[in-house]
C-alpha positions as CSV (number, residue, x, y, z in Angstrom):
1,M,3.4,5.1,12.0
2,G,0.2,3.0,12.8
3,R,-1.9,6.4,12.9
4,R,-0.3,7.3,9.6
5,N,-1.3,4.0,7.9
6,E,-4.7,4.2,9.3
7,Q,-5.3,7.7,7.7
8,L,-3.6,6.1,4.3
9,R,-6.0,3.2,4.5
10,W,-9.0,5.6,5.0
11,Q,-8.0,7.9,2.1
12,L,-7.5,5.0,-0.2
13,A,-11.2,3.8,0.5
14,K,-12.5,7.5,0.6
15,G,-10.6,8.4,-2.7
16,L,-12.0,5.4,-4.5
17,V,-15.6,6.1,-3.3
18,Q,-15.1,9.7,-4.7
19,A,-13.9,8.5,-8.0
20,L,-16.7,6.3,-8.5
21,H,-19.2,9.0,-7.2
22,L,-20.8,7.0,-4.3
23,E,-20.2,9.8,-1.8
24,R,-23.9,9.8,-1.1
25,M,-24.1,6.2,-0.3
26,A,-20.9,6.1,1.7
27,S,-22.2,8.8,3.8
28,K,-25.2,6.6,5.3
29,Y,-22.5,4.4,6.7
30,S,-19.8,4.6,9.6
31,R,-15.9,4.7,8.6
32,T,-15.6,1.2,9.7
33,T,-18.6,-0.2,7.6
34,V,-16.9,1.7,4.5
35,M,-13.6,0.4,5.1
36,A,-14.9,-3.3,5.9
37,V,-16.8,-3.3,2.5
38,F,-13.7,-1.6,0.7
39,N,-11.4,-4.4,1.9
40,L,-13.9,-7.2,1.0
41,V,-14.6,-5.7,-2.6
42,N,-11.0,-4.9,-3.2
43,G,-9.4,-7.9,-1.8
44,G,-11.5,-10.1,-3.5
45,F,-11.2,-8.2,-6.9
46,S,-7.5,-8.5,-6.7
47,I,-7.1,-12.1,-6.1
48,A,-10.3,-12.7,-8.7
49,L,-8.4,-11.0,-11.3
50,V,-5.2,-13.1,-10.8
51,S,-7.4,-16.3,-10.7
52,F,-9.1,-15.3,-13.9
53,V,-5.8,-15.1,-15.7
54,A,-4.8,-18.5,-14.4
55,L,-8.3,-20.0,-15.6
56,V,-7.9,-18.4,-19.2
57,T,-4.1,-19.4,-19.8
58,Q,-4.3,-22.6,-17.3
59,E,-1.2,-21.4,-15.8
60,A,-0.3,-21.2,-11.9
61,F,-0.7,-17.5,-11.9
62,I,-2.3,-17.8,-8.5
63,F,-0.7,-19.2,-5.3
64,P,-1.4,-19.1,-1.5
65,S,1.1,-16.3,-0.7
66,L,-0.5,-14.0,-2.9
67,G,-3.2,-13.6,-0.4
68,A,-1.0,-12.1,2.3
69,T,0.7,-9.9,-0.6
70,A,-2.7,-8.4,-1.4
71,F,-3.5,-7.7,2.3
72,I,-0.1,-5.6,2.7
73,L,-0.5,-3.9,-0.7
74,F,-3.9,-2.4,0.3
75,Y,-3.3,-2.3,4.3
76,V,0.0,-0.4,4.4
77,P,0.7,0.8,0.9
78,M,3.5,3.0,1.6
79,A,5.4,0.8,3.8
80,Q,8.6,-0.6,2.4
81,P,7.5,-4.3,2.6
82,A,4.6,-3.1,0.4
83,S,7.1,-1.3,-2.3
84,P,7.2,-3.2,-5.8
85,R,11.0,-3.4,-5.2
86,N,10.2,-5.6,-2.0
87,T,7.3,-7.3,-3.3
88,L,9.1,-8.7,-6.4
89,C,12.5,-9.2,-5.1
90,G,11.2,-11.0,-2.0
91,H,8.9,-13.3,-4.0
92,L,11.7,-14.2,-6.4
93,I,14.0,-14.7,-3.5
94,G,11.8,-17.0,-1.8
95,A,10.9,-19.0,-5.1
96,L,14.9,-19.3,-6.3
97,M,15.6,-20.5,-2.7
98,G,12.7,-23.0,-2.7
99,L,14.1,-24.2,-5.9
100,L,17.5,-24.6,-4.5
101,A,16.4,-26.4,-1.4
102,L,14.6,-29.0,-3.5
103,Y,17.9,-29.7,-5.5
104,I,20.1,-29.8,-2.7
105,F,17.9,-32.6,-0.9
106,G,17.2,-34.5,-4.4
107,L,13.6,-33.7,-4.1
108,Q,13.1,-32.2,-7.6
109,G,10.4,-34.3,-9.8
110,Q,9.1,-35.9,-6.5
111,A,5.4,-35.6,-5.4
112,S,4.6,-32.8,-2.9
113,A,4.7,-33.4,0.7
114,F,0.9,-32.9,0.8
115,M,0.5,-36.2,-1.5
116,T,3.5,-38.2,0.2
117,G,3.6,-37.0,3.6
118,V,6.6,-35.1,5.2
119,D,9.9,-36.9,5.6
120,L,13.2,-35.8,6.7
121,P,14.5,-34.4,3.4
122,R,11.7,-32.5,3.1
123,V,12.0,-31.2,6.6
124,G,15.5,-30.2,5.5
125,A,14.3,-28.4,2.3
126,A,11.5,-26.4,4.0
127,A,13.9,-25.2,6.7
128,L,16.7,-24.3,4.3
129,S,14.5,-22.5,2.2
130,L,13.0,-20.3,4.6
131,G,16.4,-19.7,6.4
132,L,17.9,-18.7,3.2
133,T,15.0,-16.6,2.3
134,S,14.8,-14.8,5.4
135,C,18.7,-14.2,5.4
136,L,18.8,-12.8,1.8
137,M,15.9,-10.4,2.3
138,V,17.6,-9.2,5.3
139,V,21.1,-8.8,3.3
140,F,19.6,-7.1,0.2
141,R,17.0,-5.1,2.2
142,V,13.9,-6.3,0.4
143,A,11.8,-7.6,3.4
144,H,8.6,-9.1,2.3
145,P,6.9,-11.3,4.7
146,P,4.7,-13.4,2.4
147,A,7.9,-14.4,0.5
148,G,8.6,-16.9,3.2
149,A,5.4,-18.6,2.2
150,T,6.4,-18.6,-1.3
151,A,9.6,-20.6,-0.2
152,L,7.7,-23.1,1.4
153,I,5.3,-23.6,-1.6
154,V,8.2,-24.4,-3.7
155,S,10.3,-26.3,-1.2
156,L,7.2,-28.5,-0.2
157,G,6.7,-29.5,-3.8
158,L,3.6,-27.3,-4.8
159,M,5.5,-25.5,-7.5
160,P,8.8,-27.6,-8.0
161,N,9.4,-26.7,-11.7
162,P,11.7,-24.1,-12.7
163,A,9.6,-23.4,-15.6
164,Q,6.7,-22.2,-13.3
165,L,9.0,-19.3,-12.1
166,P,8.1,-16.9,-14.8
167,V,4.3,-17.6,-14.4
168,L,4.8,-17.1,-10.5
169,M,6.4,-13.5,-10.9
170,A,3.9,-12.6,-13.5
171,G,1.3,-13.3,-10.9
172,V,3.1,-10.9,-8.5
173,A,3.8,-8.3,-11.2
174,L,-0.2,-8.5,-12.2
175,L,-1.1,-8.0,-8.4
176,L,1.2,-4.8,-8.2
177,V,-0.3,-3.2,-11.3
178,H,-4.0,-3.5,-9.5
179,A,-2.3,-2.0,-6.2
180,F,-0.7,0.9,-8.2
181,V,-3.7,1.6,-10.1
182,M,-5.9,1.7,-7.1
183,N,-3.7,3.5,-4.9
184,R,-2.9,6.1,-7.3
185,L,-6.7,6.7,-8.1
186,A,-7.2,7.1,-4.4
187,G,-4.4,9.9,-4.3
188,I,-1.8,7.6,-2.4
189,P,1.5,8.2,-4.0
190,Y,2.2,4.4,-4.3
191,P,5.8,4.1,-5.7
192,L,6.9,2.8,-9.1
193,W,9.6,0.7,-7.4
194,S,10.9,1.7,-3.9
195,A,9.1,3.3,-1.2
196,S,11.7,5.9,-0.6
197,T,11.5,7.1,-4.1
198,G,8.0,8.3,-3.9
199,S,7.9,11.9,-4.7
200,T,4.3,13.0,-4.9
201,P,2.8,14.4,-1.6
202,I,0.0,12.8,0.2
203,R,-3.2,14.3,-0.7
204,Q,-4.7,16.1,2.2
205,Q,-8.3,15.5,3.2
206,A,-10.2,16.5,6.1
207,P,-10.8,13.8,8.8
208,A,-14.1,12.3,8.4
209,A,-16.2,11.5,11.2
210,D,-17.4,7.7,12.1
């Protein structure tokens, strides 16, 4: 599985190089260098895109756990945790469990733990939100590790308003659209919903020398 993911990562980078007609430039450098530059540009662009929407709308489209999601979407694009189903459902569960924990411990409307410090109710909210998120992701088979960070972001008071939930999910959806376009452009059959539903075979390419 590790070797297959490595091949997919290289296919993604090489496919985009070909789509942009940069083969001559890329041929001057090793595969490691091409992959490093690809991850620098693509990772930065994906977060810049979401951040720009946040700047224009002045809404919280960008939040820390999106960084981990972006890494997964491009590092292991065909893994189940990287699928739209797992990504959307995972973050939704994390956000909802974070909100639930806030209400259970009476922390709704209070300043975040980063402003007031951590007390026992905040400890309970953080623990409960992450525990429930982990449990429900397993129950519903929608594992997405960055969703655990989303649960903590909410339960620690960084995004405590339920009205922020649609904006949070819109940020996730925007990142998924970017991942879909980039992966499909490179010939990788990134799924529309679940990784198990991908029907397009992976385009075969001859291995490139380092």
